C-alpha positions in Angstrom: 62.2 43.3 -32.4 61.5 41.0 -35.4 61.5 37.3 -34.7 64.7 35.7 -35.9 64.6 32.0 -36.5 67.9 30.3 -35.8 69.1 27.2 -37.7 67.2 24.1 -36.6 64.1 26.0 -35.4 62.2 25.9 -38.7 58.6 24.8 -38.3 56.4 23.2 -40.9 53.0 24.7 -41.4 50.5 22.8 -43.5 48.5 24.6 -46.1 45.0 25.5 -45.0 43.6 23.2 -47.7 45.0 20.2 -46.0 43.5 21.0 -42.6 39.8 21.7 -43.2 38.3 23.5 -40.2 35.0 21.7 -40.5 36.6 18.4 -39.5 37.8 19.8 -36.1 35.7 19.1 -33.1 32.8 17.5 -35.0 30.4 15.2 -33.2 28.8 12.2 -34.9 25.1 12.9 -34.8 24.0 10.0 -37.0 23.2 7.9 -33.9 20.7 8.8 -31.1 22.1 8.9 -27.5 21.6 5.7 -25.6 19.5 5.6 -22.4 20.6 3.9 -19.2 18.2 1.0 -20.1 19.8 0.4 -23.4 23.2 0.4 -21.8 22.0 -1.9 -19.1 20.6 -4.3 -21.7 23.9 -4.4 -23.6 25.6 -5.3 -20.3 23.1 -8.0 -19.5 23.5 -9.7 -22.9 27.2 -10.2 -22.2 26.7 -11.5 -18.7 26.6 -15.3 -18.5 24.9 -15.2 -15.1 21.9 -13.4 -16.8 21.5 -16.2 -19.3 21.7 -18.9 -16.7 19.0 -17.2 -14.7 16.9 -16.8 -17.9 17.2 -20.5 -18.7 16.1 -21.5 -15.2 13.2 -19.0 -15.1 12.1 -19.9 -18.6 11.9 -23.5 -17.7 9.9 -22.6 -14.6 7.5 -20.4 -16.6 6.9 -23.2 -19.1 6.3 -25.6 -16.2 3.7 -23.2 -14.7 1.9 -22.4 -18.0 1.9 -25.9 -19.5 2.2 -28.5 -16.7 0.7 -31.0 -19.1 3.9 -31.1 -21.1 5.6 -32.8 -18.1 2.9 -35.0 -16.6 -0.7 -35.9 -17.2 -1.3 -37.2 -13.7 -3.8 -35.4 -11.5 -1.8 -34.0 -8.5 -4.8 -34.4 -6.2 -5.4 -38.0 -7.1 -4.6 -40.1 -4.1 -4.2 -43.9 -4.1 -3.6 -45.1 -0.5 -2.7 -48.5 -1.8 0.5 -47.0 -3.4 1.5 -45.0 -0.3 5.3 -44.4 -0.2 5.9 -46.6 -3.2 9.4 -46.0 -4.7 9.9 -44.7 -8.2 8.6 -46.9 -11.0 7.9 -46.5 -14.7 5.6 -43.6 -15.3 6.2 -42.4 -11.7 9.8 -41.2 -11.6 9.5 -39.7 -8.1 7.3 -42.4 -6.5 4.4 -41.6 -4.2 4.0 -39.7 -1.0 2.3 -41.0 2.2 -1.2 -40.2 0.9 -0.5 -41.9 -2.4 -0.1 -38.7 -4.5 2.4 -38.8 -7.4 5.3 -36.7 -6.1 6.5 -35.6 -9.5 3.1 -34.4 -10.6 2.6 -32.4 -7.4 6.1 -30.9 -7.8 5.2 -29.7 -11.4 1.8 -28.4 -10.4 3.0 -26.9 -7.1 5.1 -24.3 -9.0 2.0 -22.3 -10.0 0.8 -21.4 -6.5 4.3 -20.8 -5.1 5.5 -18.6 -7.9 2.2 -16.8 -8.1 2.5 -15.8 -4.5 6.1 -14.6 -5.1 5.2 -12.5 -8.2 2.1 -10.9 -6.7 3.8 -10.1 -3.5 6.8 -8.5 -5.3 4.5 -6.3 -7.4 2.6 -5.1 -4.3 5.8 -4.4 -2.4 7.5 -2.7 -5.4 4.5 -0.4 -6.1 3.8 0.5 -2.5 7.4 1.0 -1.6 8.2 3.1 -4.7 5.2 5.4 -4.2 5.9 5.9 -0.5 9.6 6.3 -0.9 9.3 8.7 -3.8 6.8 10.9 -2.1 8.9 11.0 1.1 12.1 11.7 -0.6 10.8 14.3 -3.1 8.6 16.4 -0.8 10.6 16.0 2.4 9.6 17.8 5.6 6.6 16.5 7.5 5.7 14.0 4.7 9.2 12.5 4.8 9.1 12.2 8.6 5.7 10.7 8.7 6.4 8.1 6.0 9.8 7.2 7.4 8.5 6.7 10.9 5.7 4.5 9.7 8.1 2.5 7.6 10.4 2.1 10.7 7.6 0.7 12.7 6.8 -2.0 10.2 10.5 -2.6 9.5 11.1 -3.4 13.2 8.8 -6.4 12.9 10.4 -9.5 11.3 8.8 -10.5 8.0 7.9 -14.0 8.9 6.7 -13.1 12.4 4.4 -10.4 11.2 3.1 -12.7 8.4 2.4 -15.5 10.9 0.4 -13.1 13.2 -1.5 -11.7 10.3 -2.4 -15.0 8.7 -3.4 -16.4 12.1 -6.0 -13.6 12.4 -7.2 -14.1 8.9 -7.5 -17.9 9.5 -9.7 -17.3 12.5 -12.0 -14.8 10.8 -12.1 -16.4 7.3 -11.3 -20.1 7.5 -12.8 -20.9 4.1 -11.2 -18.6 1.6 -10.9 -20.6 -1.6 -7.9 -20.7 -4.0 -7.5 -17.0 -4.8 -8.6 -15.9 -1.3 -5.9 -18.0 0.2 -3.2 -16.7 -2.2 -4.3 -13.1 -1.6 -4.1 -13.6 2.2 -0.5 -14.8 2.0 0.4 -12.1 -0.5 -0.9 -9.2 1.6 0.5 -10.8 4.9 4.0 -10.8 3.4 3.6 -7.5 1.6 2.4 -5.7 4.7 5.8 -6.2 6.3 8.0 -6.3 3.2 7.4 -2.8 1.7 9.6 -0.7 4.2 12.8 -2.0 2.6 11.8 -0.9 -0.8 10.6 2.4 0.6 14.0 3.1 2.1 15.8 2.3 -1.1 13.4 4.4 -3.3 13.6 7.3 -0.9 17.4 7.3 -1.0 17.4 7.1 -4.8 14.9 10.0 -5.1 17.0 12.2 -2.7 20.0 11.6 -5.0 18.1 12.3 -8.3 16.0 15.3 -7.3 19.0 17.5 -6.9 20.5 16.8 -10.4 20.7 19.6 -13.0 18.1 18.2 -15.4 15.5 18.3 -12.5 16.3 22.0 -12.0 16.1 22.6 -15.7 12.6 21.0 -15.9 11.5 23.1 -12.9 12.9 26.2 -14.6 10.8 25.7 -17.7 7.6 25.4 -15.7 7.2 21.7 -14.8 5.0 21.2 -11.8 6.3 19.2 -8.8 4.0 16.3 -9.6 5.0 16.2 -13.2 8.7 16.5 -12.3 8.2 13.6 -9.8 6.3 11.3 -12.3 8.2 12.1 -15.5 11.8 12.7 -14.4 12.5 11.7 -10.8 10.8 8.3 -10.4 12.0 6.8 -13.8 15.6 7.7 -12.9 15.3 6.4 -9.4 13.9 3.0 -10.5 17.2 1.0 -11.0 17.9 0.2 -7.3 14.2 -0.6 -6.8 14.2 -3.1 -9.7 17.3 -4.8 -8.3 16.0 -5.3 -4.8 12.6 -6.4 -6.2 14.1 -9.0 -8.4 16.0 -10.5 -5.5 13.0 -10.2 -3.2 10.9 -12.3 -5.6 12.9 -15.4 -4.7 12.8 -14.5 -1.0 9.0 -14.2 -1.1 8.7 -17.6 -2.7 10.8 -19.1 0.0 8.8 -17.2 2.6 5.5 -18.7 1.3 7.0 -22.2 1.5 8.0 -21.5 5.0 4.6 -20.3 6.0 3.0 -23.3 4.4 5.5 -25.6 6.1 4.4 -24.1 9.4 0.8 -24.9 8.5 -0.5 -21.3 8.3 0.2 -20.5 4.7 -1.7 -22.0 1.8 -4.2 -24.7 2.8 -3.2 -28.2 2.1 -5.8 -28.5 -0.6 -3.8 -26.1 -2.7 -0.8 -27.9 -4.3 2.3 -26.0 -3.5 5.9 -26.7 -2.7 5.6 -25.6 0.9 2.7 -27.9 1.6 4.5 -30.9 0.1 7.7 -30.2 2.1 5.6 -29.9 5.3 3.8 -33.2 4.5 7.2 -34.9 4.0 8.6 -33.7 7.3 7.7 -36.8 9.3 9.4 -39.0 6.6 12.6 -37.0 7.0 12.6 -37.6 10.8 12.1 -41.3 10.3 14.6 -41.5 7.5 12.0 -43.2 5.2 11.6 -42.1 1.5 13.6 -38.9 1.7 12.9 -38.4 -2.0 9.4 -37.3 -1.2 10.9 -34.1 0.2 13.8 -33.9 -2.3 11.7 -33.1 -5.4 9.7 -30.1 -4.1 12.6 -28.8 -2.1 14.9 -28.9 -5.1 12.4 -27.2 -7.3 12.0 -24.5 -4.7 15.8 -24.1 -4.4 16.4 -23.9 -8.1 13.6 -21.3 -8.6 14.8 -19.1 -5.8 18.4 -19.4 -7.2 17.2 -18.3 -10.6 15.6 -15.1 -9.3 18.7 -14.4 -7.1 21.0 -14.8 -10.0 18.8 -12.5 -12.1 18.9 -9.9 -9.4 22.7 -10.1 -9.3 23.0 -9.7 -13.1 20.5 -6.8 -13.1 22.5 -5.2 -10.3 25.7 -5.4 -12.2 24.0 -3.9 -15.3 22.3 -1.0 -13.6 25.3 -0.2 -11.2 28.6 -0.5 -13.1 30.5 0.7 -10.1 29.5 -2.4 -8.2 30.7 -4.7 -11.0 34.1 -2.9 -11.3 34.7 -3.1 -7.5 34.5 -6.9 -7.4 
């Protein structure tokens, strides 16, 4: 039965010349696809928290690299005749009990404290990423062995383990020098800080290794080791980067705590922890609280800078976290 079009049912059909087929379903290929790192950088640039942390950490970096821009006073120069003098022209923070310039020691103390934090974070991130990636990717006996070892270290509190480790090192090697002392603190903290990164890396690898592009790489002949190094680890790094950034500030505070307890860096090394420890009696007596205020404030601001950076990086690498706030 032929179709009969009733009045009011007429349809307009455009001529084929007005609807070119080549324009239907086309994809713009003029721009290359963006990686997750490019997308994360665009997110960071629009986050004010990121720029606040960058400003803080840039100032700290300049203070570490060029302390002469802020003070030309030797931080180890002690004048007992000026013990506990209040601030004066040229000495805006006054002097501590030994006659050291407080402002000079605060500026120069950044180098040792931040160096410990950075080196400790690098060791923890590398060790934790390798162990977590191997455990999560190969599974089986390897996963069980690495996980149980990590659990044993994870059960020991960070500071307690570092205190015991440094006490042993102090008894065996009392004279370690500058880099020897820093290395001892770094490895004492790293020895008990890596399990957290291992757990995070393992979980990220378990999630990534079952994705389609990993199966595709395996199908075209990629070996397990190549798959792990070229595809799995790079795509499992975002959560590791986030926790490492936050941990950097934590390790700086941990070094200050160990030095405050007298088992971190020797007093001959200028650091914020040593200066806070030296000012402890003044706080109890209520005399010259500013001696502790300067290094403690510098420590607080630096740790805050790294924590804010970690928060911004977390938002950039994990959009779901930002949207759930």
